[in-house]
C-alpha positions as CSV (number, residue, x, y, z in Angstrom):
1,M,92.4,130.7,182.0
2,T,89.1,130.0,184.3
3,T,88.6,127.1,185.7
4,T,85.1,124.6,185.1
5,S,83.7,123.5,188.2
6,T,81.6,120.2,186.7
7,L,83.2,117.6,184.4
8,G,79.8,117.9,182.1
9,E,80.8,121.6,181.2
10,L,83.5,120.0,179.5
11,T,80.8,118.5,177.0
12,G,81.6,119.6,173.4
13,D,83.4,118.9,170.0
14,Y,87.3,119.4,170.2
15,V,90.6,119.8,168.0
16,L,94.3,119.5,169.5
17,D,96.2,122.3,169.9
18,P,99.5,121.3,168.4
19,A,101.6,124.5,169.9
20,R,100.7,123.2,173.6
21,T,100.1,119.3,173.1
22,R,103.0,117.3,173.4
23,I,102.8,113.5,172.2
24,G,106.5,111.9,173.7
25,F,107.9,108.5,174.6
26,V,110.5,107.1,176.3
27,A,112.5,103.3,176.4
28,R,115.4,101.7,177.4
29,A,118.5,101.9,175.6
30,L,121.5,99.5,176.0
31,L,119.6,98.6,179.3
32,V,121.2,101.5,181.2
33,S,119.7,104.9,180.1
34,K,116.3,106.0,178.4
35,V,115.8,107.6,175.3
36,R,113.4,110.3,174.8
37,G,111.5,111.6,172.2
38,T,108.2,113.9,170.5
39,F,106.5,113.7,167.3
40,G,106.3,117.3,166.3
41,A,103.5,116.8,163.3
42,F,100.1,115.3,164.4
43,E,96.4,115.9,164.3
44,G,93.2,115.0,166.2
45,G,90.3,115.7,168.3
46,G,87.3,115.0,169.9
47,R,84.1,114.6,171.1
48,L,84.0,114.8,174.8
49,D,81.0,114.3,176.5
50,G,81.1,115.3,180.4
51,D,77.9,113.9,182.0
52,D,78.3,110.1,180.5
53,P,81.9,109.6,179.4
54,S,81.5,106.6,177.2
55,R,79.8,108.6,174.8
56,S,82.8,110.5,174.3
57,A,85.5,109.6,171.5
58,V,88.6,110.6,170.3
59,R,91.2,110.4,167.1
60,L,94.9,111.1,167.0
61,A,96.9,110.6,163.6
62,I,101.0,111.0,163.7
63,R,103.1,111.9,161.1
64,A,105.9,108.6,161.7
65,A,108.6,110.4,160.3
66,S,107.9,113.4,162.7
67,I,109.7,111.6,165.6
68,R,112.7,113.8,167.4
69,T,115.0,112.3,169.7
70,G,117.9,114.9,169.7
71,N,120.2,112.6,167.5
72,D,119.8,112.8,163.9
73,R,121.1,109.1,163.1
74,R,118.6,107.8,165.5
75,D,116.0,109.3,164.5
76,D,117.1,107.7,161.0
77,H,117.0,105.0,162.2
78,L,114.0,105.1,164.3
79,R,111.7,106.4,160.8
80,G,113.7,103.4,158.7
81,G,112.4,99.8,158.4
82,D,113.8,98.5,161.5
83,F,111.4,100.9,164.0
84,L,108.1,102.5,162.4
85,D,108.9,102.3,158.7
86,A,107.8,106.1,157.6
87,G,108.5,106.0,154.2
88,V,105.7,103.0,153.7
89,H,103.8,103.8,156.8
90,P,103.6,107.5,157.1
91,A,101.3,107.7,160.1
92,L,100.3,106.0,163.8
93,T,97.2,106.6,164.3
94,F,94.9,106.0,167.6
95,A,91.1,105.8,167.2
96,S,89.4,105.3,170.3
97,T,86.8,102.1,171.6
98,R,85.8,102.7,174.9
99,V,86.1,105.7,177.3
100,E,85.3,105.4,181.2
101,R,85.2,107.3,184.0
102,A,88.4,106.6,186.2
103,G,88.2,108.8,189.6
104,A,86.7,112.4,189.7
105,T,89.0,113.4,186.8
106,G,90.7,110.6,185.5
107,F,89.0,108.9,182.7
108,R,90.1,105.2,180.8
109,V,91.1,105.3,177.3
110,T,90.6,102.4,175.4
111,G,90.9,102.4,171.3
112,D,93.0,100.7,168.5
113,L,96.3,102.2,167.7
114,T,97.7,101.6,164.2
115,V,101.4,101.1,164.1
116,R,103.5,100.0,160.7
117,G,99.8,99.0,159.7
118,V,99.3,96.4,162.7
119,T,96.4,97.5,164.7
120,R,95.6,96.4,168.4
121,P,93.8,97.5,171.6
122,V,96.0,100.0,173.6
123,T,94.4,101.6,177.1
124,V,95.4,105.7,178.1
125,D,94.7,106.7,181.6
126,V,93.9,109.9,181.3
127,E,93.7,112.9,183.9
128,L,92.2,116.0,183.5
129,T,94.6,118.7,184.4
130,G,92.7,122.1,183.8
131,A,89.6,123.2,182.0
132,G,88.6,127.0,181.2
133,N,88.0,130.0,179.2
134,D,91.6,131.3,178.2
135,P,91.9,135.2,177.4
136,Q,90.3,135.4,174.2
137,G,87.1,133.3,175.4
138,A,88.2,129.8,173.5
139,F,87.4,126.9,175.3
140,R,90.1,125.1,176.3
141,V,91.1,121.4,178.3
142,G,94.1,119.8,179.3
143,F,94.5,116.4,180.0
144,T,97.9,114.1,180.6
145,G,98.0,110.0,179.6
146,R,100.0,108.1,180.0
147,A,100.3,103.7,178.6
148,T,102.8,101.2,178.2
149,I,103.7,98.8,175.5
150,D,105.6,96.4,173.8
151,R,106.6,97.4,170.8
152,A,106.6,93.6,169.0
153,D,103.5,93.7,169.5
154,W,103.0,96.0,166.0
155,G,106.5,94.6,164.8
156,V,108.6,97.2,165.9
157,S,111.3,94.9,166.1
158,G,115.1,96.9,165.4
159,A,118.3,96.7,167.5
160,R,117.1,93.6,169.5
161,G,119.3,94.0,173.0
162,M,120.2,97.7,172.3
163,V,116.1,99.2,172.7
164,G,113.9,97.9,175.4
165,R,110.6,96.3,174.1
166,K,108.7,98.2,176.5
167,V,107.7,101.6,175.3
168,A,106.1,104.2,177.9
169,L,104.2,106.7,175.9
170,E,103.3,110.0,177.4
171,L,100.7,112.6,176.3
172,D,100.3,116.1,177.0
173,I,97.5,117.1,175.9
174,A,95.5,120.9,175.0
175,A,92.5,120.8,173.1
176,V,90.6,123.9,172.0
177,R,86.3,124.0,172.1
178,R,84.7,124.4,168.5
179,P,82.0,126.8,168.9
């Protein structure tokens, strides 16, 4: 993949590449260890404006039932009513409301995160990790992102004392520009 030299070259409409994107999280368990997990089913995209990031917008929809932590019993519990309640609320969604430049290749993406039918604002710190044409000629961008949320703000209250309230969201995003 070749790399770009200016942020203006990023301008365009993009769709997530699910095979190269990772949407994960980390939460404290029993105050001594960490539980790491991912969501395996999602879709999203956005409009990037490299010259004026304030004109950019992103959206993401995640299937709640696609949560995976490497432990089937825990995953079933996380899908249930104590946590994500995936049967009633099948999707977690994020829609940006503001994008700001934060350094040479960094951005602050603020938007509405909806979990269990509750919508609250979240700001994700995002860093451009690469951009350019792949061997087939498609233009791709990569970003990493991170935010910490308090799960109780969305009514996710299960397993009090067993799992910490703070959850770190970790994003490794790969997107392809639409022709």
